[in-house]
DSSP file (Angstrom, degrees, kcal/mol; ACC not computed):
  #  RESIDUE AA STRUCTURE BP1 BP2  ACC     N-H-->O    O-->H-N    N-H-->O    O-->H-N    TCO  KAPPA ALPHA  PHI   PSI    X-CA   Y-CA   Z-CA
    1    1 A M     >        0   0    0      0, 0.0     4,-2.2     0, 0.0     5,-0.1   0.000 360.0 360.0 360.0 -34.3    6.2  -48.7  -35.2
    2    2 A L  H  >  +     0   0    0      2,-0.2     4,-2.5     1,-0.2     5,-0.2   0.926 360.0  46.9 -61.4 -45.3    5.8  -45.1  -36.7
    3    3 A M  H  > S+     0   0    0      2,-0.2     4,-2.0     1,-0.2    -1,-0.2   0.871 111.3  51.7 -68.9 -36.5    2.8  -44.4  -34.6
    4    4 A E  H  > S+     0   0    0      2,-0.2     4,-1.9     1,-0.2    -1,-0.2   0.904 110.5  49.6 -57.3 -45.5    4.5  -45.7  -31.5
    5    5 A H  H  X S+     0   0    0     -4,-2.2     4,-2.3     2,-0.2    -2,-0.2   0.900 109.9  49.7 -64.2 -45.2    7.4  -43.5  -32.1
    6    6 A L  H  X S+     0   0    0     -4,-2.5     4,-2.5     1,-0.2    -1,-0.2   0.890 110.0  51.0 -58.8 -39.5    5.3  -40.5  -32.6
    7    7 A R  H  X S+     0   0    0     -4,-2.0     4,-2.5     1,-0.2    -2,-0.2   0.890 109.8  51.0 -67.7 -38.5    3.4  -41.2  -29.4
    8    8 A T  H  X S+     0   0    0     -4,-1.9     4,-2.2     2,-0.2    -2,-0.2   0.908 110.4  48.0 -62.2 -45.1    6.7  -41.5  -27.6
    9    9 A I  H  X S+     0   0    0     -4,-2.3     4,-1.7     2,-0.2    -2,-0.2   0.913 112.4  49.8 -64.8 -43.2    7.9  -38.1  -29.0
   10   10 A A  H  <>S+     0   0    0     -4,-2.5     5,-2.9     1,-0.2     4,-0.4   0.937 111.2  48.8 -62.7 -45.8    4.6  -36.5  -28.0
   11   11 A E  H ><5S+     0   0    0     -4,-2.5     3,-0.9     1,-0.2    -1,-0.2   0.879 109.6  51.0 -61.7 -39.3    4.8  -37.8  -24.6
   12   12 A E  H 3<5S+     0   0    0     -4,-2.2    -1,-0.2     1,-0.2    -2,-0.2   0.801 110.5  51.2 -68.7 -26.7    8.4  -36.7  -24.1
   13   13 A Q  T 3<5S-     0   0    0     -4,-1.7    -1,-0.2    -3,-0.2    -2,-0.2   0.457 118.5-113.5 -92.9   2.8    7.4  -33.2  -25.2
   14   14 A G  T < 5 +     0   0    0     -3,-0.9    -3,-0.2    -4,-0.4    -2,-0.1   0.737  60.2 157.4  80.4  21.4    4.5  -33.2  -22.7
   15   15 A R      < -     0   0    0     -5,-2.9    -1,-0.2    -6,-0.2     3,-0.1  -0.423  38.5-147.7 -79.3 158.3    1.7  -33.2  -25.3
   16   16 A S  S    S+     0   0    0      1,-0.2     2,-0.3    -2,-0.1    -1,-0.1   0.558  70.4   4.4-101.6  -9.1   -1.7  -34.4  -24.3
   17   17 A R        -     0   0    0     -7,-0.1     2,-0.4     2,-0.0    -1,-0.2  -0.993  53.7-131.4-165.0 161.8   -2.8  -36.0  -27.7
   18   18 A L        -     0   0    0     -2,-0.3     2,-0.4    -3,-0.1   -11,-0.0  -0.940  26.1-169.8-114.6 145.0   -2.0  -37.0  -31.2
   19   19 A E        +     0   0    0     -2,-0.4     2,-0.3     2,-0.0    -2,-0.0  -0.999  14.2 152.9-138.2 141.0   -4.4  -36.1  -34.0
   20   20 A W        -     0   0    0     -2,-0.4     2,-0.3     2,-0.0    -2,-0.0  -0.958  26.4-131.2-156.8 169.0   -4.5  -37.2  -37.7
   21   21 A T        -     0   0    0     -2,-0.3     2,-0.3    25,-0.0    -2,-0.0  -0.801  13.1-173.7-124.4 163.4   -7.0  -37.6  -40.5
   22   22 A T        -     0   0    0     -2,-0.3     2,-0.1     8,-0.0    -2,-0.0  -0.970  38.2 -94.3-149.7 157.9   -8.0  -40.2  -43.0
   23   23 A D    >   -     0   0    0     -2,-0.3     3,-1.6     1,-0.1     7,-0.2  -0.467  34.7-120.7 -71.9 147.6  -10.4  -40.2  -45.9
   24   24 A Q  T 3  S+     0   0    0      1,-0.3    -1,-0.1    -2,-0.1     6,-0.0   0.796 113.5  53.5 -59.7 -28.8  -13.9  -41.6  -45.0
   25   25 A E  T 3  S+     0   0    0      1,-0.1     2,-2.3     2,-0.1    -1,-0.3   0.624  82.2  94.0 -77.3 -14.8  -13.4  -44.2  -47.7
   26   26 A N    <>  +     0   0    0     -3,-1.6     4,-2.0     1,-0.2    -1,-0.1  -0.498  43.5 160.1 -85.7  73.5  -10.1  -45.5  -46.3
   27   27 A T  H  >  +     0   0    0     -2,-2.3     4,-2.3     1,-0.2    -1,-0.2   0.797  68.6  60.6 -71.1 -28.3  -11.5  -48.3  -44.2
   28   28 A Q  H  > S+     0   0    0     -3,-0.2     4,-2.0     2,-0.2    -1,-0.2   0.923 107.1  45.1 -61.5 -44.4   -8.2  -50.1  -44.0
   29   29 A A  H  > S+     0   0    0      2,-0.2     4,-3.0     1,-0.2     5,-0.2   0.927 112.5  51.7 -63.9 -44.4   -6.5  -47.1  -42.3
   30   30 A Q  H  X S+     0   0    0     -4,-2.0     4,-2.3     1,-0.2    -2,-0.2   0.897 108.7  49.6 -64.0 -39.5   -9.5  -46.7  -40.0
   31   31 A T  H  X S+     0   0    0     -4,-2.3     4,-1.9     2,-0.2    -1,-0.2   0.898 112.3  50.0 -63.0 -42.3   -9.3  -50.4  -39.0
   32   32 A F  H  X S+     0   0    0     -4,-2.0     4,-0.9     2,-0.2    -2,-0.2   0.926 112.1  46.3 -58.8 -47.6   -5.5  -49.9  -38.3
   33   33 A Y  H  <>S+     0   0    0     -4,-3.0     5,-2.1     1,-0.2     3,-0.3   0.863 110.1  53.7 -63.0 -38.8   -6.1  -46.8  -36.2
   34   34 A D  H ><5S+     0   0    0     -4,-2.3     3,-1.9    -5,-0.2    -1,-0.2   0.907 104.9  55.4 -62.3 -42.3   -8.9  -48.6  -34.3
   35   35 A A  H 3<5S+     0   0    0     -4,-1.9    -1,-0.2     1,-0.3    -2,-0.2   0.766 102.6  57.1 -63.4 -27.2   -6.4  -51.4  -33.5
   36   36 A L  T 3<5S-     0   0    0     -4,-0.9    -1,-0.3    -3,-0.3    -2,-0.2   0.592 122.6-107.0 -79.6  -8.8   -4.1  -48.9  -32.1
   37   37 A G  T < 5S+     0   0    0     -3,-1.9    -3,-0.2    -4,-0.3    -2,-0.1   0.524  72.2 141.7  92.9   7.3   -6.8  -47.8  -29.6
   38   38 A A      < -     0   0    0     -5,-2.1     2,-0.4     1,-0.0    -1,-0.3  -0.453  36.0-150.1 -80.6 159.8   -7.5  -44.5  -31.3
   39   39 A H        -     0   0    0     -2,-0.1     2,-0.2    -3,-0.1    -5,-0.0  -0.951  21.1-105.6-130.3 148.3  -11.0  -43.2  -31.6
   40   40 A V        -     0   0    0     -2,-0.4     2,-0.6     1,-0.1   -10,-0.0  -0.537  33.9-144.7 -73.0 137.7  -12.9  -41.0  -34.0
   41   41 A H    >   -     0   0    0     -2,-0.2     3,-0.7     1,-0.1    -1,-0.1  -0.918  16.5-173.7-112.7 112.5  -13.4  -37.6  -32.6
   42   42 A D  T 3  S+     0   0    0     -2,-0.6    -1,-0.1     1,-0.2    -2,-0.0   0.545  70.4  82.1 -78.6  -7.9  -16.7  -36.0  -33.6
   43   43 A G  T 3  S+     0   0    0      2,-0.0     2,-0.3     0, 0.0    -1,-0.2   0.343  83.0  69.5 -88.9   9.2  -15.8  -32.6  -32.0
   44   44 A K    <   -     0   0    0     -3,-0.7     2,-0.5     2,-0.0    -3,-0.0  -0.925  61.3-152.0-125.9 153.5  -13.7  -31.3  -34.9
   45   45 A V        -     0   0    0     -2,-0.3     2,-0.5     2,-0.0    -3,-0.0  -0.985  18.3-139.4-119.0 131.3  -14.4  -30.1  -38.4
   46   46 A F        -     0   0    0     -2,-0.5     2,-0.3     2,-0.0    -2,-0.0  -0.779  22.2-172.2 -95.4 126.4  -11.7  -30.5  -41.0
   47   47 A Y        -     0   0    0     -2,-0.5     2,-0.3     2,-0.0    -2,-0.0  -0.819   5.4-176.6-115.6 159.9  -11.3  -27.6  -43.5
   48   48 A R        -     0   0    0     -2,-0.3     2,-0.4     2,-0.0    -2,-0.0  -0.983   8.2-169.3-147.3 143.5   -9.2  -27.2  -46.6
   49   49 A T        -     0   0    0     -2,-0.3     2,-0.2     2,-0.0    -2,-0.0  -0.998  23.5-126.6-134.1 140.1   -8.5  -24.4  -49.0
   50   50 A A        -     0   0    0     -2,-0.4    -2,-0.0     1,-0.0     0, 0.0  -0.524   9.4-146.9 -84.4 144.6   -6.6  -24.9  -52.3
   51   51 A I        -     0   0    0     -2,-0.2    -1,-0.0     0, 0.0    -2,-0.0  -0.956  26.5-125.2-108.0 117.5   -3.6  -22.8  -53.3
   52   52 A P        -     0   0    0      0, 0.0     0, 0.0     0, 0.0     0, 0.0  -0.307  23.8-113.9 -61.5 145.3   -3.6  -22.2  -57.0
   53   53 A S              0   0    0      1,-0.1     0, 0.0     0, 0.0     0, 0.0  -0.504 360.0 360.0 -71.4 145.9   -0.4  -23.3  -58.8
   54   54 A P              0   0    0      0, 0.0    -1,-0.1     0, 0.0     0, 0.0   0.495 360.0 360.0 -72.2 360.0    1.5  -20.4  -60.3
């Protein structure tokens, strides 16, 4: 229901897509997203940088 609601919001705002990530090992999430009709997009590289705690 959450993903459907997010899609509705995106459509109402004229967005062309939703994007999200999951860990490679999280096969349950990947199965869920596949069932929604989402596809893995190979055209992006995900970066992260850590912010040290004070």
